[in-house]
C-alpha positions in Angstrom: -0.2 0.1 -0.3 1.5 3.2 -1.2 0.8 6.2 0.8 0.4 9.3 -0.2 1.5 12.8 1.5 -0.7 16.2 0.5 -1.1 20.0 2.2 -3.2 21.0 4.0 -4.7 23.5 1.8 -5.1 20.5 -0.7 -7.1 18.4 2.1 -9.4 20.9 2.5 -10.1 22.1 -1.3 -11.0 18.1 -1.8 -13.2 18.1 1.3 -15.2 21.6 -0.3 -15.4 19.4 -3.8 -16.7 16.1 -2.0 -19.3 18.3 -0.5 -20.5 20.2 -3.0 -21.1 16.5 -5.1 -22.7 15.2 -2.3 -25.2 17.9 -2.4 -25.5 18.1 -6.0 -26.7 14.3 -5.5 -29.3 14.9 -2.8 -30.5 17.1 -5.2 -30.7 15.1 -8.1 -32.6 12.5 -6.1 -34.9 14.2 -4.8 -36.1 17.0 -7.4 -38.5 19.3 -5.6 -35.6 19.7 -2.4 -35.3 23.6 -2.5 -38.7 24.2 -4.5 -40.5 23.3 -1.5 -43.4 26.7 -1.4 -44.0 26.5 -5.9 -46.6 25.3 -7.6 -46.9 23.0 -10.5 -49.2 21.9 -13.6 -50.0 18.1 -14.2 -47.4 18.2 -16.9 -44.9 19.1 -14.1 -46.2 16.5 -12.4 -45.9 13.6 -15.2 -42.4 14.3 -15.1 -41.0 14.6 -11.5 -43.7 11.1 -10.8 -42.8 9.5 -14.1 -46.3 8.4 -14.6 -48.9 9.6 -17.6 -51.6 12.2 -17.5 -54.2 9.4 -16.3 -51.8 8.2 -14.1 -51.7 11.3 -11.6 -55.4 12.0 -12.6 -56.1 9.1 -10.8 -53.8 10.0 -7.7 -55.9 13.1 -7.3 -59.4 11.2 -7.5 -58.4 8.5 -5.1 -57.5 11.1 -2.6 -53.8 10.5 -3.5 -52.4 13.3 -4.7 -53.8 17.0 -3.3 -54.5 19.7 -5.9 -56.0 23.2 -6.7 -58.4 23.9 -9.8 -57.7 27.3 -11.4 -59.3 27.8 -14.6 -59.3 24.0 -15.4 -56.3 23.6 -14.6 -55.1 21.3 -11.4 -52.0 22.8 -9.5 -50.2 21.1 -6.8 -47.5 22.3 -4.4 -44.5 21.0 -4.7 -44.3 20.0 -0.9 -47.2 17.9 -2.1 -45.9 16.1 -4.0 -43.0 15.5 -1.8 -45.1 14.2 0.6 -46.9 11.2 -1.8 -43.3 10.3 -2.8 -41.8 10.2 0.4 -45.6 7.7 1.4 -44.6 5.7 -1.2 -46.7 6.8 -3.2 
């Protein structure tokens, strides 16, 4: 086994980069993490959940997803979608 020695500053930069990568990966795992208070339409919900429009409509009619209707269009709070994902659909 080979031992490598690096300067303290280089090690600190490396740790900082690893933290940044970890934060980026966490964002990718949870697509709604930084937009908790925003609203999205059905199309966005379809993309986030990777389901069809019919499935989103079914989730709403079964009470699994809550939405607000404005001018014949459904809007969903992102924190509601996050709750839905955490509950396991």
